[in-house]
C-alpha positions in Angstrom: 43.2 139.0 115.9 39.9 139.3 113.4 41.1 138.2 109.6 40.9 142.4 108.3 44.1 142.6 111.0 46.0 139.1 109.9 48.2 140.5 107.4 48.6 143.8 108.6 52.1 143.5 109.5 53.7 142.0 106.6 51.6 144.6 104.5 52.9 147.8 106.7 56.6 145.6 105.5 56.3 146.2 102.0 54.6 149.6 102.1 57.6 151.1 104.2 59.7 149.2 101.1 57.6 151.2 98.5 58.9 155.1 97.9 56.8 155.0 95.1 53.7 154.7 97.2 50.5 153.3 96.3 50.6 152.4 93.0 53.9 151.0 92.9 52.9 148.9 96.0 49.5 147.3 93.9 52.6 146.8 90.9 54.2 144.6 93.1 51.1 143.0 94.5 48.9 142.4 90.6 52.6 141.6 89.5 53.5 138.2 91.9 49.3 137.5 91.8 49.7 137.6 87.7 53.3 135.3 87.6 53.0 133.1 91.1 48.7 132.0 90.4 46.0 132.0 88.3 44.5 134.6 90.1 43.4 136.6 86.7 42.5 133.2 85.0 41.1 131.1 87.0 39.0 133.6 89.9 35.2 133.9 89.9 33.7 136.3 86.9 34.5 140.1 87.1 37.5 140.0 90.0 39.7 141.5 89.5 39.6 141.9 86.1 38.6 144.4 83.3 40.2 148.2 84.9 42.7 146.5 87.3 44.3 144.0 84.5 44.6 147.3 82.3 46.0 149.3 85.3 48.7 146.9 85.8 49.5 146.2 82.6 50.4 149.7 81.8 52.3 150.0 85.1 54.5 147.6 83.7 54.8 148.9 79.8 55.6 152.0 82.6 58.0 150.4 84.6 60.1 148.7 81.0 60.0 152.3 79.3 61.2 153.3 82.4 64.4 151.2 83.1 64.5 151.4 79.0 65.4 155.1 79.5 67.8 154.1 82.1 69.8 151.0 80.2 70.9 154.1 77.6 71.8 156.7 79.5 74.5 154.0 81.1 75.1 153.2 78.1 75.6 157.1 76.6 77.8 157.8 80.3 80.2 154.5 79.1 80.5 155.7 76.2 81.6 159.3 76.7 84.4 157.5 78.9 85.7 155.5 77.0 86.3 158.7 74.6 87.3 160.6 77.7 90.2 158.1 78.2 91.8 158.2 74.8 96.1 158.2 75.5 97.6 160.6 73.5 98.1 157.9 71.2 94.6 156.6 70.1 93.7 160.4 69.7 96.4 161.1 67.4 95.7 157.7 65.5 92.4 158.8 65.3 92.7 162.1 64.6 95.0 161.1 61.3 93.0 158.5 60.3 90.0 161.5 60.4 92.4 164.1 57.9 92.9 160.6 55.9 89.2 160.2 55.3 88.4 163.9 54.5 91.4 164.6 52.1 89.7 161.3 50.3 86.3 163.7 49.8 88.0 166.1 48.7 87.0 166.9 44.9 89.6 167.5 42.5 88.2 171.3 41.9 88.6 171.8 46.0 92.1 170.4 45.7 92.7 173.0 43.0 91.5 176.4 45.1 94.0 175.2 47.8 97.0 174.7 45.4 95.6 178.4 44.1 95.4 180.1 47.4 98.5 179.3 49.1 100.3 179.9 45.8 98.9 183.2 45.8 100.2 184.1 49.7 103.6 182.8 49.0 103.9 185.0 45.8 102.0 188.2 48.2 105.4 186.6 50.7 108.0 186.9 47.8 106.6 190.5 46.7 106.4 191.7 50.2 110.2 190.8 50.9 110.7 192.2 47.2 109.4 195.6 48.0 111.9 196.2 50.7 115.5 194.9 50.3 116.4 195.3 53.7 114.2 192.7 55.4 115.1 190.2 53.0 116.2 187.2 55.1 114.5 189.0 58.2 112.4 186.1 59.3 107.9 186.8 60.1 107.1 187.5 63.7 105.2 184.3 65.3 101.3 184.8 65.9 102.3 187.1 69.6 104.8 188.6 67.6 108.0 186.9 68.4 109.8 184.3 67.3 109.7 179.8 67.7 113.2 179.2 67.7 115.0 175.5 68.1 114.8 175.6 71.8 112.7 178.2 73.2 109.7 180.7 72.2 109.3 184.7 72.7 106.7 186.8 72.2 105.8 190.5 72.8 103.9 192.9 73.6 104.8 197.3 73.4 105.4 197.0 76.9 106.7 193.4 77.9 108.7 190.1 76.4 106.8 186.2 77.3 109.3 183.8 77.3 108.8 179.7 77.0 112.3 177.9 77.4 111.5 173.8 77.5 113.3 171.9 79.6 114.7 168.5 78.7 116.1 166.1 81.3 115.4 162.4 82.4 114.3 163.6 86.0 111.3 165.8 87.5 112.8 169.4 87.7 112.9 171.7 90.0 113.6 175.4 90.3 116.8 174.8 92.8 118.2 172.4 89.4 117.6 175.7 87.5 119.3 179.0 86.6 118.2 181.8 85.5 119.9 184.7 85.9 117.7 188.2 84.1 120.4 191.1 84.6 119.3 194.6 83.1 120.1 193.8 80.3 121.8 190.2 79.8 119.5 187.1 80.0 120.7 183.6 80.5 119.0 180.8 81.3 119.4 176.5 82.1 119.6 173.5 84.0 123.1 173.8 86.6 126.3 172.0 85.7 125.4 172.1 82.2 125.4 174.9 78.9 123.2 177.1 79.1 120.1 177.0 76.2 120.2 181.2 77.2 122.7 183.4 77.3 123.0 186.5 75.7 122.8 190.3 75.9 119.1 191.7 76.0 118.0 193.7 72.9 117.5 196.7 75.1 117.2 197.4 78.8 114.5 195.8 81.1 112.6 196.9 84.3 114.2 194.4 86.5 112.3 194.9 89.5 108.7 194.0 87.1 110.7 190.9 86.1 109.8 187.5 87.5 109.5 184.1 86.6 107.8 180.4 86.5 108.1 176.6 86.4 105.5 175.6 84.0 104.5 171.7 84.8 107.9 171.1 85.6 108.8 171.1 82.0 109.3 175.2 81.1 110.7 178.0 81.8 107.6 181.2 81.6 109.9 184.4 82.1 107.6 187.9 81.6 110.4 191.1 80.9 109.1 194.2 80.9 110.2 196.9 78.9 112.1 200.3 79.4 111.0 201.6 76.0 107.3 201.0 75.9 107.2 202.2 72.0 109.3 199.9 70.4 109.2 196.0 69.1 112.7 194.0 69.4 113.3 192.6 66.2 115.4 189.5 68.4 115.6 188.5 71.8 119.1 188.3 72.4 121.5 189.8 70.0 122.9 186.3 69.0 119.1 185.1 67.9 117.9 185.5 64.2 115.9 188.3 63.6 112.5 189.1 62.4 110.7 191.2 60.3 108.8 194.2 62.8 106.9 196.2 60.0 105.1 192.1 59.7 104.2 192.9 63.6 100.1 192.7 63.8 99.9 194.1 67.7 96.2 193.6 69.3 94.3 197.2 68.8 95.0 199.3 72.0 92.9 202.2 74.3 93.7 205.6 74.5 93.6 205.0 78.8 96.3 202.1 78.0 98.8 205.2 76.9 100.8 207.2 78.9 99.9 210.9 79.2 102.6 212.4 76.9 101.4 209.4 73.7 97.5 209.9 75.1 97.5 213.1 74.0 99.5 213.5 70.9 96.7 210.2 69.3 94.2 213.0 71.1 96.1 215.8 69.3 95.5 214.1 65.7 91.7 212.7 66.9 90.9 216.7 67.0 92.3 217.9 64.2 91.3 215.3 61.9 87.7 215.6 62.7 88.2 219.8 62.4 89.0 219.5 59.1 86.5 217.2 58.0 83.9 219.5 58.9 86.0 222.0 57.5 86.7 223.9 60.9 90.4 225.0 61.5 92.6 222.8 63.4 94.2 223.6 67.0 97.3 225.1 65.3 95.3 226.5 62.9 93.3 228.1 65.5 96.2 228.9 68.3 97.4 231.4 65.2 93.7 233.2 64.8 94.3 233.7 68.6 97.6 235.5 68.7 96.4 237.0 65.8 93.2 238.2 67.6 95.4 239.0 71.0 97.6 241.5 68.4 95.1 243.1 66.7 93.6 244.0 69.9 96.4 245.3 71.6 96.6 247.7 68.4 93.5 249.2 67.4 94.9 252.1 65.4 96.4 249.9 62.8 93.7 249.5 60.0 94.0 245.6 58.7 91.2 245.1 55.7 93.8 245.3 53.6 96.0 242.6 55.3 96.2 238.9 53.9 96.2 236.0 55.9 97.5 232.5 55.0 
């Protein structure tokens, strides 16, 4: 074996362990020479100096930068994980601290404006109640146009009612532990062998075949009730509930396609008449009267209608 082939086995093994190719292999070799020998300072003039030394320094600098970026990324990931793993109590405490800091930063002017806004809102609410004495004592609807009560919450649209009933028990709740009886105009909900949470006559009739209920997260009963009359707002879920003020219901905008045929026809007729009035043209009723008159005049050509006035 000549000197040229003498170290092939060692170099081949080294090359196989350097996925970065020749630059990474040379980096390892020059790093060894720098750390373990006096190759760069004790060699003959011109040996492995100049350009190669600069290349080695550049490779070392890049390696240090890469290691620094990897370390920063790892620290950031660990920080994110620490934030994600906050318990509910820690999150609540953190939120309270942030609220206190924000409150401390408020200027007197800002606080006065907030007080004025709250006072104006209360005054507006009181004015609304005074406008209609019949609505005094009625509860303002919640965000879902229903009511938040002590033991359950209900919301509604024109077509259905959603009821959420939390179950407070010291064990994991299963469907077999519950009583959920839905009748055409009666609802009973609760745990077996205990006083029902809801047990009363519904505000109006429901469509039984379209009603259903499920258990959410083993803690809450979610019930969907399909209304038969889809053109009214319920002012209470069961007759024993406090009454809400349906005049303050804020329904979502609906599309014509969501309406039944009869209601859709009425709405389209009103829209047509409104457009006709804006253009100075006869409404659908006026056009119908004019058509009847034209037919009558055509059927009686012998009559003189020139001096007649029509209104």
